[in-house]
C-alpha positions as CSV (number, residue, x, y, z in Angstrom):
1,M,0.0,0.0,0.0
2,E,2.8,2.4,0.9
3,L,4.7,1.6,-2.3
4,K,1.5,2.3,-4.3
5,K,1.1,5.6,-2.6
6,Q,4.7,6.5,-3.3
7,K,4.3,5.7,-7.0
8,T,1.2,7.9,-7.1
9,Y,3.0,10.8,-5.4
10,K,5.9,10.4,-7.8
11,A,3.6,10.6,-10.8
12,V,1.9,13.7,-9.4
13,Y,5.3,15.2,-8.7
14,E,6.6,14.5,-12.2
15,F,3.5,16.0,-13.8
16,A,3.6,19.1,-11.7
17,L,7.3,19.6,-12.4
18,N,6.9,19.1,-16.2
19,T,4.0,21.6,-16.1
20,L,6.2,24.2,-14.4
21,I,9.2,23.7,-16.7
22,S,7.2,24.0,-19.9
23,S,5.4,27.1,-18.7
24,D,6.2,30.8,-18.3
25,Y,7.5,30.2,-14.8
26,M,8.8,33.8,-14.5
27,R,5.2,35.0,-14.7
28,K,3.9,32.3,-12.4
29,C,6.5,33.3,-9.8
30,S,5.3,36.9,-10.0
31,D,1.7,35.7,-9.5
32,A,2.8,33.6,-6.5
33,G,4.8,36.5,-4.9
34,L,8.1,34.7,-5.4
35,K,11.6,35.9,-6.4
36,C,13.0,34.2,-9.5
37,S,16.5,34.8,-10.8
38,Q,17.5,33.7,-14.3
39,E,21.2,32.8,-14.6
40,E,23.4,31.1,-17.2
41,R,23.1,27.8,-15.4
42,G,19.3,28.0,-15.1
43,A,16.7,29.6,-12.9
44,Y,16.4,29.7,-9.1
45,I,13.0,30.2,-7.4
46,L,13.1,31.3,-3.8
47,V,10.0,30.0,-1.9
48,P,9.3,31.1,1.7
49,Y,7.8,28.0,3.3
50,F,6.8,28.5,7.0
51,D,10.0,29.4,8.8
52,E,12.4,28.5,6.1
53,I,13.2,29.2,2.4
54,I,13.3,26.5,-0.2
55,T,15.3,27.2,-3.3
56,L,14.0,25.4,-6.4
57,G,16.6,25.1,-9.1
58,L,15.6,24.6,-12.8
59,P,16.1,22.8,-15.0
60,K,18.0,20.4,-12.8
61,C,15.0,20.3,-10.4
62,T,16.9,20.7,-7.1
63,F,15.3,21.6,-3.8
64,E,17.4,23.1,-1.1
65,S,16.2,24.2,2.3
66,S,17.7,27.2,4.1
67,K,17.7,25.1,7.2
68,K,19.4,22.2,5.5
69,A,16.4,20.2,6.2
70,N,15.1,17.3,4.0
71,V,12.6,18.5,1.5
72,T,10.0,15.7,1.4
73,L,8.2,14.6,-1.8
74,V,4.9,15.9,-0.4
75,T,6.5,19.3,0.2
76,K,7.9,19.4,-3.3
77,I,4.4,18.6,-4.7
78,L,2.8,21.3,-2.6
79,L,5.5,23.8,-3.6
80,L,5.0,23.0,-7.3
81,H,1.2,23.1,-7.0
82,Y,1.5,26.6,-5.4
83,V,3.6,28.0,-8.2
84,N,1.6,26.3,-11.0
85,N,-1.8,27.3,-9.6
86,A,-0.9,30.9,-8.5
87,S,-3.6,33.2,-9.8
88,G,-2.0,36.4,-8.6
89,I,-5.2,37.5,-6.9
90,P,-4.5,39.5,-3.7
91,L,-5.3,38.3,-0.2
92,T,-8.8,39.5,0.9
93,G,-7.8,39.9,4.5
94,E,-10.9,37.8,5.5
95,K,-10.7,34.6,7.4
96,V,-13.0,31.6,6.7
97,G,-13.2,28.1,8.1
98,Y,-12.4,25.0,6.1
99,G,-16.1,24.1,5.7
100,D,-16.8,27.6,4.2
101,I,-14.4,27.0,1.3
102,P,-16.5,26.0,-1.7
103,Q,-16.6,22.2,-2.2
104,C,-14.8,21.5,1.1
105,M,-17.8,21.3,3.4
106,H,-18.2,17.5,2.9
107,Y,-14.6,16.8,4.0
108,E,-14.9,18.8,7.2
109,P,-14.8,15.7,9.4
110,V,-11.5,14.6,7.8
111,F,-10.1,18.1,8.4
112,E,-11.3,18.0,12.0
113,K,-9.6,14.6,12.6
114,R,-6.3,15.4,10.9
115,V,-5.8,19.0,11.7
116,L,-7.9,20.3,14.6
117,N,-8.0,17.3,16.9
118,P,-4.1,17.1,17.3
119,V,-4.0,20.8,18.2
120,R,-6.8,20.5,20.7
121,N,-5.4,17.3,22.3
122,A,-1.9,18.7,22.6
123,F,-2.6,22.3,23.7
124,G,-6.1,22.2,25.1
125,H,-4.8,23.1,28.6
126,D,-1.7,25.0,27.6
127,K,-2.3,28.1,25.5
128,Y,1.1,29.4,26.3
129,A,2.9,26.4,24.8
130,F,0.7,26.7,21.7
131,L,1.4,30.4,21.3
132,Q,5.1,30.0,22.0
133,A,5.4,27.3,19.3
134,G,3.6,29.6,16.8
135,M,5.9,32.5,17.5
136,E,9.0,30.4,17.0
137,L,7.7,29.5,13.6
138,N,7.6,33.2,12.7
139,G,3.8,33.3,13.4
140,K,1.9,36.6,13.8
141,E,0.0,36.7,17.0
142,E,-3.8,37.3,16.6
143,G,-6.5,38.3,19.0
144,Y,-8.9,35.4,18.6
145,G,-9.9,32.8,21.3
146,D,-7.6,32.3,24.2
147,A,-4.5,32.2,21.9
148,S,-4.1,32.5,18.2
149,F,-1.5,33.1,15.5
150,T,-1.2,33.2,11.7
151,L,1.5,31.2,9.9
152,F,2.4,31.7,6.2
153,A,2.7,28.3,4.6
154,F,3.6,30.2,1.4
155,P,3.7,33.9,0.8
156,R,0.0,34.0,-0.2
157,V,-1.3,31.1,1.9
158,P,-1.8,32.3,5.5
159,I,-3.4,29.9,8.0
160,T,-4.7,31.2,11.3
161,F,-4.9,28.8,14.2
162,I,-7.1,29.5,17.2
163,L,-7.2,27.7,20.5
164,W,-9.8,27.9,23.3
165,E,-8.6,26.2,26.5
166,G,-10.8,23.8,28.3
167,D,-12.1,24.2,31.8
168,E,-14.5,22.4,34.2
169,E,-17.5,23.3,32.0
170,F,-16.3,23.2,28.4
171,P,-13.8,21.0,26.6
172,P,-11.0,22.6,24.7
173,S,-11.5,23.5,21.0
174,A,-9.4,24.6,18.0
175,K,-10.1,26.2,14.7
176,A,-8.1,26.9,11.5
177,L,-9.0,29.8,9.2
178,F,-7.9,30.5,5.7
179,D,-8.0,33.5,3.3
180,P,-10.8,32.9,0.8
181,S,-8.2,33.4,-2.0
182,I,-6.5,30.1,-1.1
183,T,-8.4,28.3,-3.9
184,G,-6.5,30.6,-6.3
185,Y,-3.2,29.2,-5.1
186,L,-3.7,25.5,-4.1
187,P,-5.9,22.7,-5.4
188,L,-8.7,21.8,-3.0
189,E,-7.0,18.5,-2.0
190,D,-3.9,20.3,-0.9
191,I,-5.6,22.5,1.7
192,V,-5.9,19.6,4.2
193,V,-2.3,18.6,3.5
194,I,-0.8,22.0,4.0
195,A,-2.8,22.5,7.2
196,K,-1.7,19.1,8.5
197,L,1.9,19.9,7.8
198,A,1.5,23.2,9.6
199,V,0.2,21.4,12.7
200,S,3.0,18.9,12.5
201,R,5.5,21.8,12.7
202,I,3.6,23.4,15.6
203,L,3.7,20.1,17.5
204,K,7.4,19.4,16.8
205,T,8.4,22.9,17.8
206,A,6.4,22.5,21.1
207,H,8.0,19.1,21.6
208,R,11.5,20.7,21.3
209,Q,10.6,23.5,23.7
210,H,9.1,21.1,26.3
211,A,11.4,18.1,26.0
212,G,9.9,15.2,27.8
213,G,6.3,16.7,27.7
214,D,3.1,15.2,26.4
215,Y,3.4,16.6,22.8
216,E,3.3,14.2,19.9
217,A,5.1,15.3,16.8
């Protein structure tokens, strides 16, 4: 099953990469809010990705993280999809829930399970650890709930995470909000994936900050 999934991802990656190479990627980079330099050896696209910058080199198709971290196949696909799908439309400044994005409503239970439940379970009684992790990831503190912050997965893909702590009367809850323009930058199926990766980074950061704690990366 895992091998089949890898083959599927590889095919998706190859298609996305070929689409980018055969396109006017300088224009696409402009629409995506990215810097692209054309040199004798090829082009280099700088992609801010959460708290790091990934440099995509063309035509050799190299991916290099500013943090020297491994760039996974899933991340490569998301990055390519972001550039290929970039519409250039500006951020609206509004924030909507996953279920309010057209065609996403029916997948809300999946989003809740994969994205919101891990946040609630890890930080439901520790808003400070939640906020601290967000700030370390270059998040912008917001004024929603008991603690909240916005992370930029890509320059034009902000995700706002909100936490309400639990008490004797109410259980903890979490929410993730998106700019409505996200459908002009990522395919619908990528929205859950990018939010899940954001949560993974939040949890791993909290785990490092609180070594030996109850956080699961």
